[in-house]
C-alpha positions in Angstrom: 15.1 3.5 -7.2 15.4 5.3 -3.9 14.9 8.7 -5.7 11.9 7.7 -7.5 10.3 6.3 -4.2 11.2 9.6 -2.4 9.8 11.6 -5.3 6.5 9.7 -5.3 6.1 10.2 -1.4 6.8 13.9 -1.8 4.4 14.5 -4.6 1.6 12.7 -2.6 2.4 14.5 0.5 2.2 18.0 -1.3 -0.9 17.0 -3.0 -2.6 15.9 0.1 -1.7 19.0 2.1 -3.1 21.2 -0.5 -6.4 19.1 -0.8 -6.7 19.1 3.1 -6.5 23.0 3.3 -9.0 23.7 0.5 -11.5 21.0 1.7 -11.3 22.1 5.4 -11.8 25.7 4.6 -15.0 24.9 2.2 -16.2 22.3 4.6 -16.1 24.6 7.7 -17.8 27.4 5.6 -20.6 25.2 4.1 -21.1 23.2 7.2 -21.3 20.1 5.1 -20.4 16.9 6.9 -19.6 15.3 3.6 -16.9 17.8 2.7 -15.7 17.9 6.2 -15.2 14.0 6.0 -13.3 14.6 2.7 -11.0 17.0 4.7 -10.6 14.5 7.5 -9.9 11.8 4.7 -7.2 14.2 3.3 -5.7 14.6 6.8 -5.3 10.9 7.0 -3.8 10.9 3.7 -1.3 13.4 5.0 -0.3 11.1 7.8 -0.2 8.2 5.3 2.1 10.0 3.1 4.4 11.0 6.0 4.3 7.5 7.4 5.3 6.1 3.9 8.0 8.5 3.5 9.6 7.6 6.8 9.0 3.9 6.0 10.7 4.2 2.6 13.6 5.9 4.0 14.1 3.2 6.8 13.6 0.3 4.4 16.6 1.7 2.3 18.9 1.4 5.5 21.7 -1.1 5.0 21.6 -4.3 7.3 23.1 -3.8 10.6 23.9 -6.1 13.8 20.3 -6.0 14.9 18.7 -6.2 11.5 21.0 -8.5 9.6 18.5 -9.1 6.7 17.8 -5.3 6.2 14.8 -3.1 7.0 12.4 -4.2 4.3 9.6 -4.8 7.0 9.4 -1.0 7.6 7.0 -0.2 4.7 4.4 -3.0 5.4 4.5 -2.1 9.1 3.8 1.4 8.4 1.0 0.7 6.0 -0.8 -1.7 8.3 -0.4 1.0 11.2 -2.0 3.6 9.0 -4.8 1.2 7.9 -5.8 0.9 11.5 -5.9 4.6 11.8 -8.0 4.8 8.9 -10.6 2.8 10.8 -10.5 5.1 13.7 -11.1 8.1 11.4 -14.0 6.3 9.7 -15.7 5.4 12.9 -15.6 9.1 14.1 -17.2 10.3 10.7 -20.0 7.7 10.8 -20.8 8.9 14.4 -21.0 12.5 13.5 -23.0 11.8 10.3 -25.5 9.8 12.3 -25.9 12.6 14.7 -26.7 15.1 11.8 -29.0 12.5 10.2 -31.0 12.6 13.6 -30.7 16.4 14.1 -30.3 17.9 10.5 -28.2 21.1 10.2 -28.3 23.9 7.5 -26.0 23.3 4.7 -24.6 26.3 2.7 -24.0 24.7 -0.7 -21.6 27.2 -2.0 -20.3 26.9 -5.5 -16.6 26.5 -4.2 -17.6 23.0 -3.0 -18.1 21.8 -6.5 -14.8 23.3 -7.6 -12.9 21.7 -4.7 -14.4 18.2 -4.9 -14.0 18.3 -8.8 -10.1 19.2 -8.4 -9.9 16.4 -5.8 -11.4 13.8 -8.2 -9.2 14.8 -11.1 -6.1 15.1 -9.0 -6.6 11.8 -7.4 -7.1 9.9 -10.6 -3.8 11.2 -11.9 -2.0 10.5 -8.6 -3.3 7.0 -8.6 -2.1 6.1 -11.9 1.4 7.6 -11.2 1.5 5.6 -7.8 0.3 2.3 -9.4 3.1 2.8 -11.8 5.8 3.4 -9.3 4.5 0.9 -6.9 4.7 -2.0 -9.5 8.0 -0.8 -11.0 9.9 -0.9 -7.6 7.5 -3.4 -5.9 6.9 -1.1 -2.9 3.9 -2.1 -0.8 3.7 1.3 0.7 3.3 3.1 -2.7 0.7 0.4 -3.8 -1.2 1.1 -0.6 -1.2 4.8 -1.3 -2.5 4.1 -4.9 -5.5 2.1 -3.5 -6.2 5.0 -1.2 -6.1 7.4 -3.9 -8.6 5.7 -6.1 -10.9 5.2 -3.0 -10.5 9.0 -2.6 -12.0 9.4 -6.1 -15.1 7.4 -5.3 -15.4 9.1 -1.8 -15.3 12.6 -3.3 -17.9 11.6 -5.9 -20.2 10.5 -3.3 -19.6 13.8 -1.3 -20.4 15.8 -4.4 -23.8 13.9 -4.8 -24.4 14.6 -1.2 -23.8 18.4 -1.5 -25.9 18.4 -4.7 -28.8 16.9 -2.8 -28.4 19.3 0.1 -28.6 22.3 -2.4 -32.1 21.3 -2.9 -32.9 21.3 0.9 -32.4 17.4 1.0 -30.0 17.7 4.0 -30.0 14.0 4.8 -28.2 13.5 1.6 -25.3 15.3 3.1 -25.2 13.0 6.2 -25.7 9.8 4.1 -22.9 11.0 1.7 -20.8 11.5 5.0 -21.5 7.8 6.1 -20.7 6.5 2.5 -17.3 8.6 2.6 -16.5 6.8 5.8 -17.2 3.4 4.3 -14.8 4.2 1.5 -12.1 5.1 4.2 -13.0 1.6 5.9 -12.6 0.0 2.5 -9.3 1.6 2.0 -8.0 0.6 5.3 -9.2 -2.9 5.0 -7.6 -3.4 1.5 -4.1 -2.0 2.7 -4.2 -3.9 6.0 -5.0 -7.2 4.3 -2.2 -7.1 1.8 0.3 -5.9 4.3 -0.5 -8.4 7.0 0.5 -11.1 4.4 3.9 -9.4 4.4 4.0 -9.2 8.2 3.0 -12.8 8.7 5.6 -14.2 6.2 3.2 -15.6 3.7 4.7 -18.0 1.3 5.0 -17.4 -2.5 2.3 -18.5 -4.9 2.6 -21.9 -6.7 3.3 -19.9 -10.0 6.2 -18.2 -8.4 7.6 -21.4 -7.0 7.2 -23.0 -10.3 9.4 -20.2 -11.8 12.1 -20.7 -9.2 12.2 -24.4 -9.8 12.3 -24.1 -13.6 15.2 -21.5 -13.4 17.0 -23.8 -10.9 16.6 -26.9 -13.0 18.1 -25.1 -16.0 21.4 -24.4 -14.1 24.1 -26.8 -15.1 24.9 -29.5 -12.5 21.4 -29.5 -10.8 19.8 -32.9 -11.1 16.7 -32.3 -9.2 14.9 -30.4 -6.4 13.6 -32.2 -3.3 12.4 -29.3 -1.2 11.4 -25.6 -1.8 10.1 -23.2 0.7 9.6 -19.3 0.7 8.3 -16.7 3.0 8.0 -12.9 3.0 10.7 -11.0 5.1 9.2 -7.4 4.7 8.0 -7.3 1.1 10.9 -9.6 -0.3 11.0 -13.2 -0.3 13.5 -15.6 1.4 13.9 -18.7 -0.4 15.2 -22.1 0.9 15.8 -24.7 -1.5 17.4 -28.1 -1.6 19.1 -29.2 -4.8 20.3 -32.6 -5.8 23.8 -33.0 -7.4 25.9 -35.9 -8.5 27.5 -37.5 -5.3 30.7 -38.4 -7.3 31.7 -34.8 -8.1 34.1 -32.9 -5.7 32.9 -30.9 -2.9 34.2 -27.7 -4.5 32.3 -28.3 -7.6 28.9 -29.1 -5.7 29.5 -26.0 -3.6 30.1 -23.8 -7.0 26.8 -25.2 -8.2 25.0 -24.3 -5.3 26.4 -20.7 -5.3 25.3 -20.4 -9.0 21.7 -21.4 -8.0 21.8 -18.7 -5.3 23.3 -15.9 -7.5 20.7 -16.7 -10.2 17.7 -16.7 -7.9 18.8 -13.6 -5.9 18.6 -11.7 -9.4 14.9 -11.9 -9.2 13.2 -8.6 -8.1 11.0 -10.2 -5.5 13.8 -12.1 -3.9 16.1 -10.8 -1.1 17.9 -13.9 0.1 18.3 -17.5 -1.1 19.6 -20.4 1.2 20.9 -23.4 -0.9 21.3 -26.7 0.6 23.2 -29.2 -1.6 22.2 -32.9 -1.6 24.4 -35.5 -3.1 22.5 -38.2 -5.0 
């Protein structure tokens, strides 16, 4: 698991560095705000990749005296901070695009622009599919956030391509409008990532479907007569479960204790669950 997550972050980082370099060069030469915006977008992606790489490494650290339940919160914290940064970059792009809309500048629609943006679109489609697969497989909020950002980059690059195409026919305001729309996709990406990871940080409870799954598994364990309370909340990107089970009051304490342990071991086998606290009620 650790190796796969590291590989995913390394691949994304390498791709984003490459895209930033080629888009920055072509953007400066062409003087296109749409392409420059795309370069800035790739720069934020580099920071995102570095942040995710660090967060994934920290989240793998074993529990210690100060963090007795581990470091799973590192990934959602990193993702949320980076979503805020995306908003800052988006605002700067909108500001520059509006300036150019008021005072149009000459755009040099060189052929390399189309090549670079086409490479970006194809690369990001492939990268997004890979990140979706890894994010789901290992339940990594940071990798899932990166996959959302990658698919938004595909849309943003497509808009930039249209803007440059319009500018090639002396419709320079197309480029400025494309710059604003690229910024909107950056805002969209930041919002989606921030919203999802805020749930992790605020300790949102599990869905009814997940709770029902927990109850069904528990009731199927021998010795459990019923459940009178169940609570769950995120700690990082994993659930902590508190469950009150009912057992026969006439059985020895050791037996009821073992039933509780069987419940705990079974529920902690679930991928989304980190820790289970079982309270035994004799009835």
